[in-house]
N, C-alpha and C positions, 0 to 999 in steps of 0.2 A: 154675539158669538158667530163666527163664520161656520157655515155648515161643513163638517169634515168631508162629506161626499164631494161637495164642490171644490174643496181644497185638493183632494186626491185627483179629481178630474183635471183641474188646472195644471197640477204638477205633472200628470201623465202626458198631457198635450205638449207641455214645454219640453219634457224629456224626449219625446218622440221627435220633436223638431231639432233639438240640440244634438241628438244622436245621428241625425241625418236620415231618418226613416221616411221623410216626405220626398226625398230625392230618388231618382230612378236607379242609382247605384249606391253602394254602401262600402264604407271602410277602405276607401282608396282603390277599390277593385272596379272591374267592368261589369260586375254582377249585381242583381237585384238583392234587396234585403233578405228575401226568403232563400235565395241561392247561397248567399254568404252564410246564413244560419245552417243550411244543410252541410256546407263544408266544415263549419265549426263543430257541429254535432257529430259528424262522421269522424272527424279527427279526434274528438274527445273519447268516443266510444269504440273506436277501432273499426267496427263494421256495423252496418245496419241494412235491413231490407227496405224496400220502398214502403211497405206496409208499416214498418216501425217508424219511418220518417213521417208518415202521415200523422201518427199519434204524437210524436215528439214536437213537430212543427205546428200541429193544429190546423193543417190545410186539407183540402179535399183531394181525393185520389188522382183526379185528372190533372190538377195543378201540379202535384208532386211528380207525376209521370212525365209531363212536358218539361218541367225544370230539370229532372234527372237526365232526360235525353239530351238536353243542351249541355249539361255539365260533363256528361260522358263524351259527347262529341268534341267538347273543348279540351278534353284530356285531363280533367280535374279528378275524375274518379272512374272506376271500372269494376265490373263484377269480379269477385274473387275467383270464381271458376270461369275460365275462358269459354266463351260461347254460351254461357248461361243467360237466361232471361233476366234482365236487370230488375224487372218488377217483382220477382219472387226469390231471387238469390241475393245473398249479402253483397253489399258494395263496400269498397274501401278506397281511400284516397290513393292516387298515383303519386309518383315523385313530384310531379308538377303541382298536384293538389296539396301536398305537404308544404311546398314552398309558398303557395297561396295562403295556406293556413298560417304559416309563420308570419307572413306580411300582415295578415288581418290581426293576429294577436299583437304584433308590435304596434300597429295603428291604434287598436283599442286600448292597450296599456298606456300609450302616450296620452290618449284622450282622457282616460280615467285619472291618470296621475296628475295631469294639468288641472282637471276639475277639482280633485280633492285637495290640491294645494290651497284652494280658497276656503277650506273648512278648518276650523280649530281642531287640533289633534284629538281632543276629548270627544268630538262628535263623530269621528270616523267609525268607531265600533257601532254606534247607534244607527248611522246611515246603513252600514252593511247589514245589520240584523233586521232593520225595518224593510229594506228592499227585498231581502230573502224571504221574509215572512209574507210580504204582499205578493211577491211572485208566486209563492206556493198557494196563496189564497186564490189568485186568478186561475191557476191550473186546476185546483180542486173544483172551482165553479164550472170551468169548461168541461170537466169530466163528470159533473153531476154529483159530486160527493156531498154528503150532508154537512151543513155548516157546523163547525166546532162550537160548542156551547160551554163556556166556562161557568162553573157553579159559583153563585154568589155566596160569600162567607161573611158572617157578622162576627167581628173580633172585638174584644174589649181591652181597655187599658191603653197606656202610652205605647207608642212606637216611634222610632226616629223619623222626624219629618212631619209628624201628624199636625203640629201647630201650623206650619207653613202650608201644608197641603190642604187642610180644611179651610184656612183663610183664603187660599187661592180659589177654591171652589166657590166660596161666598162672593169673591170679587168678580169671578167670571160671570156670575148671574146678576148680581146687584148693580154692578157698574153699567152693564148693558141695559137692563130693564128698568132700573130706578135712578140711574145716574149717580149712585153713591161713589165716594172717593176716599181720600186719605183718612178722614175722620172715622168713617165706617170701618175701613180696613184695620186701623189701629185699635178700635174697640173690639172687633172680633178677635184679633190676635191676643189682646190683653185678656179677654174672657177665656180663651183657650189656655193661655199660660196660667191663669188663675185656677182653672179647673184641674189641669194636669198636675199642678203643684200640690193638690190636695187629694190625689187619688188613693192615698193611704188612709184617708178618713172614711168612716162608714157613711153610706148614703151618697157618695160621690163616685161617678163613673163616666166613662166616655166609650161610645161604640163606633166602630169603623166598618163600613160596608166595603168589601174588597172583591174585585174581579181580577183574578191573577195577582199581579203585583200592584194593580192600580186601585187607589182609594176613590170610590165613587159616591160616597155619602158618609155622613156622620151626625151624631147627636150626643149631647152630654146632659147628665143630671147632676146638679149641684145641690148637695144637701146641707150646705153651711151658709150660703150667702143670704138667705132669707130667715125669717123667724123660725124657731124650733117647730118641727112637724110639717113644715112647708118645703116642698121640693121645687127647684127652679130648673125648668127645661130650657137648655141653651144651645146655641150654635147648630141648629138643625138645618141640614143642607143635603141636597141630592144633586149629583152631576146631571146637567141638562141632557146629556146623551143617554141616560138610562131612566129618565123620568117616565112615568106611566107603566113601569115594569114591576111595581110592587116593592121597590127598594125602600122608599120612604115609609111605607106601611110597616115593613119588617123592623126598621130602625125604631119607629115610634112604639111598636108593640113591645120590643125588648126594653126600651126605656121605662115604659109605664108598668110593665111587670116588675121591674126593679123597684120602682117607687112603691108599689103595693106590697111587695115582699119586705120592704124596709119600714113599713108602717107609717108612711107619710099620710097625713089626713087630707092633704091637698097638694096638687101640682099646678104651678103657675108658669106662664110664659108671656113674653112681650114680643110683639111683632108690629108690622105696619099694614095699613089698609091697602088692598089691591092684590094681595098674594092669595088668590082664590083657591088654587089647588092645595096649598098648605092649609088654608082655613078649613077646607072640606075634610082633610085628614084629621085635623084637631077636633072638629065638631063630631065626626064619626067616632072618635075615641072618647068622647064625653066632655070635652072642653066647652065652656060657654063664655061668651064675651062678657066681661065685667065692666069695662070702661073704655072710652075713646077720648083722646085729647090731642090737640094739635101741638106738635113739639119739634125740636131740632136735634134730638138726641143722636141721630145717625148722620148728622152733617148737613141736612137740608130739611126744609119744612115739610112734614108729613103728618098724616093722621096716625098716631101711635095707639096701639090696641093692647089691652091686657086680657088674657084668657085664663080661666081657672078650671080645674077638673077635681072634684071631690073623690076621695077614695071610694070605690064601689062598696056597697054594704055587704 
């Protein structure tokens, strides 16, 4: 799985190049990117002081002061009060500045319209929302705001898309780390379909770990697939992006409390050798290795393991 931080960095570098921020001038003007942004923000807000532009643009005072002096000299903006000090009095665009802003807006709209023509219409809203969210996150970081922390929720039962989403989480991990493919994906999807079709039966349940609208983990208990009194722990997975944050432990705790509350004398699971983090969770919860055999159940030759946990006395 590609590191999302590296993906964001690569996309940011490409956007900076495509937007022209590496060139000395921007948007078809004779001005630097920071000067163009000053014109745009002044036009959007009506008037701003130099101090306010420092905050909006995220530049130091001396850089903004020099830039404003050049824009005032070029006739793009002027103090609202004649003779006032531009550093402390509100500035507004002149008639020339409004013409420059109109040209910048037209240039930018052409650029964005041409780019979005390469996007499927269904993706446009996603791109808009994602860019706006990331822009706000960058600003919050610059201003030193505390990062927003979404509360993890554990939900039970079926929800639209749960079969495909949990299967996708499995494939994102197992395809990369163990080389599993179509056979494994089909077995996981079949297991999930089997469990969710019997959620109305006592002793069968599925848990979903949610961060906002994102599913970041899941586990299921199947109370019917094995012999009476034996629970089958199935399709346990945690998104790699939140591993190590206690998500797996919370899911496993919920599932095992369910097993104990429903009177199962034993809970069993099947996995493969090499998943050390998961095995640590299992053993800490009371599971013990029962058997190991070489097999191809998941589509390639692996050491397959069976673990069991008796109900606590």
